[in-house]
C-alpha positions in Angstrom: -64.1 -13.7 7.4 -60.7 -12.2 6.8 -58.0 -13.3 9.3 -60.3 -15.9 11.0 -60.5 -19.6 10.9 -63.3 -22.1 11.7 -63.2 -23.7 15.1 -66.6 -25.4 14.9 -68.5 -26.4 11.7 -72.0 -25.4 10.9 -74.7 -28.0 12.0 -78.5 -28.2 11.9 -78.7 -26.5 15.2 -75.9 -23.9 15.0 -73.9 -21.8 12.7 -70.1 -22.2 12.2 -68.0 -20.7 14.9 -65.0 -18.6 13.8 -62.0 -17.3 15.8 -59.5 -14.6 15.0 -56.1 -15.9 13.7 -53.3 -15.5 16.2 -51.1 -12.4 15.6 -47.3 -12.9 15.7 -45.5 -10.6 18.2 -42.6 -8.3 17.3 -40.1 -11.1 17.9 -42.0 -13.8 16.0 -42.5 -14.7 12.4 -45.3 -16.7 10.7 -44.3 -20.4 10.6 -47.7 -21.6 9.3 -50.3 -19.4 7.7 -53.8 -19.1 9.0 -56.2 -21.1 6.9 -59.9 -22.0 6.8 -59.6 -24.6 9.6 -56.2 -23.9 11.3 -54.8 -21.1 13.3 -51.6 -19.3 12.4 -48.5 -20.8 14.0 -45.7 -18.3 15.1 -42.1 -19.1 15.9 -39.5 -17.0 17.6 -37.0 -15.1 15.3 -34.1 -16.5 17.4 -34.7 -19.8 15.7 -33.6 -18.5 12.3 -29.9 -19.2 11.7 -28.3 -17.0 9.0 -25.2 -18.1 7.1 -21.7 -16.9 8.4 -21.0 -13.3 7.4 -24.7 -12.3 7.4 -27.2 -11.1 10.0 -31.0 -11.2 10.3 -32.9 -8.0 9.6 -36.7 -7.3 9.5 -37.9 -10.4 11.4 -41.0 -9.8 13.6 -44.7 -9.2 13.5 -45.1 -12.2 11.2 -42.3 -11.3 8.8 -39.5 -13.8 8.5 -37.0 -11.1 7.6 -33.9 -11.4 5.4 -30.3 -12.5 6.0 -28.2 -9.6 4.9 -24.4 -9.4 4.4 -22.6 -7.2 6.9 -21.5 -3.8 5.6 -18.0 -3.8 4.0 -15.6 -0.9 3.6 -14.7 -0.2 0.0 -12.3 2.7 0.4 -11.1 5.4 2.9 -9.6 8.6 1.5 -7.3 9.8 3.0 -6.2 7.1 5.5 -3.9 9.5 7.5 -3.8 13.0 8.8 -1.8 15.3 11.1 -2.0 14.9 14.8 -3.5 17.9 16.5 -4.9 19.2 13.2 -8.5 18.6 11.9 -8.9 16.8 8.6 -11.7 15.2 6.7 -11.8 11.7 5.4 -14.4 9.9 3.2 -15.4 6.3 3.7 -17.3 4.4 1.0 -19.3 1.4 2.4 -21.2 -1.4 0.6 -24.3 -2.2 2.6 -27.0 -4.6 1.1 -29.8 -3.1 3.1 -30.0 0.7 2.5 -33.5 1.0 1.0 -34.7 2.5 4.3 -31.9 5.2 4.2 -30.6 4.5 7.7 -29.2 7.1 10.0 -25.4 7.3 10.1 -23.5 7.7 13.4 -19.7 7.6 13.9 -17.8 7.0 17.2 -14.2 6.8 18.4 -13.0 6.3 21.9 -9.9 8.4 21.3 -10.8 10.9 18.6 -13.5 13.6 18.1 -15.4 12.5 15.0 -18.4 14.0 13.3 -20.4 12.7 10.3 -20.8 15.7 8.0 -22.8 14.3 5.2 -24.1 11.0 3.9 -24.8 10.1 0.3 -26.8 6.9 -0.6 -26.7 5.1 -4.0 -29.5 2.6 -3.6 -29.0 1.0 -7.0 -25.4 0.2 -6.2 -26.0 -0.4 -2.4 -23.3 2.1 -1.6 -23.1 4.7 1.2 -20.5 7.5 1.2 -19.8 9.3 4.5 -17.7 12.4 5.0 -16.2 12.4 8.5 -14.4 15.3 10.3 -11.6 14.0 12.5 -10.0 16.0 15.4 -7.4 14.8 17.8 -5.1 15.9 20.6 -1.6 16.8 19.4 -0.1 14.1 21.6 -1.8 11.3 19.7 0.2 9.3 17.1 -0.4 6.0 15.5 -3.4 4.0 14.3 -6.9 4.7 15.7 -10.3 3.0 15.0 -13.5 4.7 14.1 -16.9 2.9 14.2 -19.6 3.6 11.6 -23.2 2.7 12.7 -25.8 2.5 10.0 -28.9 2.2 12.1 -31.6 4.3 13.7 -32.1 1.9 16.6 -30.3 -0.3 19.0 -29.2 -3.1 18.9 -27.6 -2.5 15.5 -25.9 -5.2 13.4 -25.5 -2.9 10.4 -22.1 -1.3 11.4 -18.5 -1.4 10.4 -15.2 0.3 11.3 -12.0 1.6 9.7 -8.7 2.9 10.9 -6.8 6.2 10.3 -3.2 7.0 11.1 -2.3 10.2 13.0 1.1 11.5 12.1 3.2 13.8 14.2 3.9 17.4 13.0 7.3 17.4 14.6 8.7 13.9 14.9 10.7 12.6 11.9 8.6 9.9 10.3 9.5 7.3 7.8 7.2 7.2 4.8 8.9 4.5 2.8 12.2 3.2 1.6 13.2 1.3 -1.6 14.3 -0.8 -3.5 14.5 -4.0 -1.6 17.3 -5.5 -3.8 20.1 -4.5 -6.1 22.8 -6.2 -8.3 26.2 -7.3 -6.9 29.2 -5.4 -8.4 27.1 -2.3 -9.1 26.1 0.8 -7.2 22.3 1.0 -6.5 20.4 4.2 -5.6 18.5 3.6 -2.3 15.7 6.1 -1.7 14.4 7.1 1.8 11.4 9.4 2.1 10.8 11.2 5.4 8.4 13.8 6.8 9.2 16.6 9.3 12.7 17.2 7.9 13.7 20.9 7.7 14.3 22.2 4.2 17.8 23.3 5.0 19.1 19.9 6.1 22.4 19.2 4.2 23.0 15.7 2.8 26.2 15.4 4.9 24.0 15.5 8.1 22.3 12.2 7.2 24.0 8.8 7.3 22.9 5.3 6.7 24.5 2.4 8.5 24.2 -1.1 7.1 24.2 -4.1 9.4 26.0 -6.6 9.7 28.8 -4.9 7.8 28.5 -1.7 9.9 29.5 0.4 6.8 28.4 4.0 7.1 27.2 5.8 4.0 26.6 9.5 3.6 23.6 10.7 1.7 24.3 11.9 -1.9 21.3 14.3 -2.1 18.2 15.6 -0.2 15.3 16.9 -2.3 11.9 18.2 -1.1 8.4 18.1 -2.5 4.9 19.1 -1.4 3.0 16.1 0.1 -0.3 15.2 1.9 1.7 14.6 5.0 2.3 17.0 7.9 5.3 18.6 6.3 7.0 18.7 2.9 8.4 15.3 1.9 12.2 14.9 2.0 13.6 12.4 -0.5 17.0 11.3 0.5 19.3 9.3 -1.8 22.1 6.9 -0.8 24.3 4.8 -3.1 24.5 1.1 -2.0 28.1 0.1 -2.8 29.0 -3.0 -4.9 29.2 -6.3 -3.0 31.0 -9.5 -4.0 28.4 -11.8 -2.5 24.6 -12.1 -2.2 24.2 -10.8 1.3 21.2 -9.2 3.1 21.7 -5.8 4.8 19.5 -4.1 7.4 19.9 -0.4 6.8 19.3 2.2 9.6 19.1 5.9 8.8 20.4 8.4 11.4 20.8 12.2 11.5 20.3 15.4 13.4 17.5 17.9 12.5 19.5 20.8 14.1 22.1 21.4 16.7 19.6 21.8 19.6 17.3 18.9 18.7 18.0 15.3 19.5 18.9 13.1 16.5 16.7 10.6 14.9 17.3 6.9 14.0 14.9 4.8 11.9 15.1 1.2 10.6 14.6 0.9 6.9 13.5 -1.8 4.5 16.0 -4.7 4.2 18.2 -4.7 1.1 19.5 -7.8 -0.6 22.3 -8.1 -3.1 21.4 -10.5 -6.0 23.3 -12.0 -8.8 23.3 -9.9 -12.0 22.8 -11.1 -15.5 26.0 -11.9 -17.4 27.7 -9.1 -19.3 27.3 -9.7 -23.0 28.9 -8.1 -26.1 26.0 -7.4 -28.5 28.0 -6.0 -31.4 31.5 -5.0 -32.6 32.1 -2.8 -35.6 34.3 -3.0 -37.6 35.4 -6.6 -37.1 38.7 -6.2 -39.1 41.3 -3.6 -39.9 44.9 -3.0 -40.8 47.9 -2.9 -38.5 49.7 0.0 -40.0 47.6 2.5 -38.1 45.0 2.4 -35.3 41.4 1.4 -36.1 38.6 2.9 -34.1 36.3 0.1 -33.0 32.8 0.5 -31.4 31.7 -2.2 -29.0 28.1 -2.4 -27.7 27.8 -4.2 -24.3 24.7 -5.3 -22.4 24.2 -5.6 -18.6 27.3 -3.5 -17.9 27.5 -2.7 -14.2 28.2 0.8 -12.8 31.1 0.3 -10.5 32.0 4.0 -10.0 30.1 6.1 -7.5 30.3 9.2 -9.7 28.3 7.3 -12.4 30.7 8.3 -15.3 30.6 4.8 -16.7 34.3 4.8 -17.9 36.5 4.9 -14.8 37.2 1.2 -14.5 37.3 0.2 -18.2 40.5 -1.1 -19.6 41.2 -2.3 -23.1 43.4 -5.2 -24.0 43.9 -6.9 -27.4 45.1 -10.5 -27.4 46.8 -11.8 -30.5 47.0 -15.6 -30.7 49.0 -17.7 -33.1 49.7 -21.4 -33.2 52.9 -20.9 -31.2 52.3 -18.0 -28.8 49.8 -15.5 -27.3 50.5 -11.8 -27.2 48.6 -9.1 -25.2 48.7 -5.6 -26.6 47.1 -2.5 -25.0 44.5 -0.6 -26.9 43.4 3.0 -26.3 40.0 3.8 -24.7 38.5 6.7 -26.8 35.0 7.1 -25.3 32.2 5.4 -23.6 28.5 6.3 -23.2 25.6 4.7 -21.3 22.4 4.6 -23.3 20.3 5.0 -20.1 21.1 7.0 -17.0 21.2 4.2 -14.5 23.5 3.2 -11.6 22.5 -0.4 -11.9 22.8 -2.3 -15.2 22.4 -1.1 -18.7 23.7 -1.0 -22.2 27.0 0.9 -22.8 28.8 1.8 -26.0 32.6 1.8 -25.8 34.9 3.3 -28.5 38.5 2.0 -28.6 41.5 2.3 -30.9 43.4 -0.9 -31.9 47.2 -1.1 -31.4 49.3 -0.6 -34.5 52.8 -1.2 -35.7 
């Protein structure tokens, strides 16, 4: 009979005796199948050891189950929001076992979180969850949110992610760049801040570089719409030329208004690095008479900007050197014009027009 095995063979005096095969419990799996002359052997699910990074699911009632990989977060959009203001974020999770369309729950010990909708893509093993996040206005910083992909406890199919709560009033550093610039040249240094009032003048913001303790006033403040809690302020400074390859630790400081306390924030370190050699790429013409001046155009590569105004010509001097077998003579030429081919405060090609000496 089905699901029975023979415990005593048929003889001349009696029929065969059969017994029901043993049933595995909810915490057991079938180790040896029931056969014609042997009972089913069940072992406990706890004996199964899954590889690292996986968990056992579906074991019990005879089934051995499967070792599944833990869910992994593919993306979170957005990863930040305003403190005290509700916002929605979408988390995309890869979970190998979603054929049963599990229930989705979210939890945070510090935030009010609600799972609004869940979309399952079984073919790609992906779950997308929209989560509404609400917080107290006093909270700022990084907070964790747990995502539980089970209908029952205990649940191994869960993961977590973090969101950042940003103040609507405190001046916050978004980013600062670049991290390096060439020696002997001015380099624009950009600082982006949130919660800066739109009428803040550039003269109200300074940057102090350590260890030189040099104070630099901002050259401009611009504003743009942003996903942060207020419009984004882009503040530009000019890092001055340096004669050596030093590392500076900039700090930005300013006052939002007369009644508010000032702010001071540490910025990304800035290193001065050696620049490529200045090279003359072309001279035209290469000869001319001495009875009258000849206009000569010189193209130069990797020419540094040493003037804060960025006009490209302030520090250029022209000197013609005449050499003979017996002596060397230096004659002054006339600078006629110069033009950078790219608008840059760092290094770039420049075209210089000069007039040769005559007479």
